[in-house]
C-alpha positions in Angstrom: 64.6 167.9 21.0 68.3 168.7 20.7 68.0 171.3 23.5 66.6 168.6 25.8 69.4 166.2 25.1 72.0 169.0 25.7 70.2 169.9 29.0 70.1 166.3 30.1 73.8 165.9 29.4 74.7 169.1 31.2 72.5 168.1 34.2 74.2 164.7 34.3 77.7 166.1 34.2 76.8 168.5 37.0 75.3 165.7 39.1 78.5 163.6 38.5 80.5 166.3 40.2 78.7 165.6 43.5 78.8 161.8 43.5 81.5 160.4 45.8 83.8 158.0 43.9 87.4 158.1 45.0 88.6 157.1 48.4 91.0 159.3 50.4 92.6 159.7 53.8 91.0 162.9 55.1 91.8 165.5 57.7 88.8 167.7 58.5 89.5 170.7 60.7 87.3 170.5 63.9 86.0 173.3 66.2 85.2 175.6 63.3 82.1 176.7 61.5 83.8 176.3 58.1 86.1 173.3 58.3 88.8 172.8 55.7 89.2 169.3 54.2 92.7 168.1 53.5 93.1 164.7 51.8 95.5 162.1 50.4 94.1 160.1 47.4 94.2 156.4 48.0 95.2 154.0 45.3 95.1 150.2 45.5 97.8 150.4 48.2 96.0 150.4 51.5 98.7 150.6 54.2 100.1 153.7 55.7 102.1 154.8 58.8 101.9 157.8 61.1 105.4 158.6 62.5 105.9 161.0 65.3 108.5 161.9 67.9 107.3 161.2 71.5 107.4 164.5 73.3 108.9 163.1 76.5 111.2 160.2 75.3 112.2 162.2 72.2 112.3 159.0 70.2 110.3 158.0 67.1 107.0 156.1 67.3 105.7 154.4 64.2 102.0 153.4 64.0 101.1 151.2 61.1 97.5 151.1 59.7 95.6 149.2 57.0 92.6 150.8 55.2 89.8 148.3 55.0 87.2 148.0 52.1 84.6 149.3 54.6 86.3 152.7 54.7 87.6 152.3 58.3 91.1 151.3 59.2 92.8 148.8 61.4 95.7 149.7 63.7 98.2 146.9 62.9 101.1 147.8 65.2 103.1 150.4 67.1 106.9 150.5 67.2 108.8 152.4 69.8 112.1 152.2 71.7 111.1 153.4 75.2 108.4 152.4 77.6 106.8 154.2 80.5 105.0 157.5 80.0 102.5 156.9 77.3 104.0 153.8 75.8 102.9 150.3 77.0 105.4 147.9 78.6 103.1 144.9 78.3 100.4 143.5 76.0 96.7 143.4 76.8 94.1 141.0 75.4 94.2 141.0 71.6 97.7 142.4 71.6 101.2 141.0 71.2 104.4 142.7 72.4 107.8 141.8 71.1 111.1 143.3 72.1 113.9 142.9 69.5 117.1 144.8 68.8 116.1 147.7 71.1 112.6 148.1 69.6 109.2 147.3 71.1 106.6 146.2 68.6 103.0 146.1 69.9 100.8 144.3 67.4 97.0 144.4 67.5 94.7 141.6 66.5 91.5 143.5 65.8 91.9 147.3 66.6 89.3 148.7 64.1 88.9 152.5 64.0 86.2 154.5 62.2 88.2 157.7 62.8 90.2 159.6 65.4 91.0 163.2 66.2 94.6 164.3 65.6 95.9 167.4 67.3 98.8 169.2 65.6 100.9 170.4 68.5 102.9 173.6 68.3 106.1 171.9 69.2 109.0 171.2 66.8 108.9 167.4 66.8 108.2 165.1 63.9 104.7 164.3 62.8 104.5 162.6 59.5 102.2 160.4 57.5 103.9 157.9 55.1 101.8 156.6 52.3 103.7 154.4 49.8 106.9 156.4 49.1 105.4 159.8 50.0 106.3 161.2 53.4 103.9 164.1 54.3 105.0 166.5 57.0 101.7 167.1 58.8 103.2 170.0 60.8 104.0 171.8 57.5 100.8 171.1 55.7 98.2 171.4 58.5 97.8 174.2 61.0 99.6 173.9 64.3 97.4 174.2 67.3 94.4 172.8 65.4 92.6 169.5 65.7 91.6 167.4 62.7 89.2 164.5 62.3 91.1 161.8 60.5 89.1 159.2 58.5 88.7 157.4 55.3 86.1 158.9 53.0 84.9 158.7 49.5 85.2 162.1 47.9 83.3 163.7 45.0 85.1 165.8 42.4 83.5 168.9 44.0 84.9 168.0 47.5 88.3 167.5 45.9 88.1 170.9 44.2 87.1 172.6 47.5 89.7 170.6 49.6 93.5 170.7 49.8 95.4 167.8 48.5 98.4 166.9 50.7 101.7 166.1 48.9 104.9 164.6 50.3 108.4 164.1 49.1 
């Protein structure tokens, strides 16, 4: 009888390793047979920013997001200082554009995203993700010249062991 109890406990613990429980921002390498998963553990704090240097204007762009309980995210706003190539100079339906102190802020009413693909270019311009006080340099921690599917996922303990946790300063 004791052997059965021990077997059930061991099987239960093994099964727990594969049950997704913790939410994370994930970067899964695309265009490969064996993708690497990189992740940032989420806490109760659900807002983050992607900050990058526009390759033509050479000014920073700040995209602000909110992670929703449904494991998708909402694009809240974009801040930038130059319009023209790649940066809108007017708001469309469901958007508001404000220009104040030399900064354009484009706010979105309902821009809900399940995921998007992020290409890590092989250029020496800023590409960071800021979550709470951590700033993660994506060009240092991901591979330049590769694409990553960016999404919110629940990860199991096993997926976390196999994956690479991203840390910032």
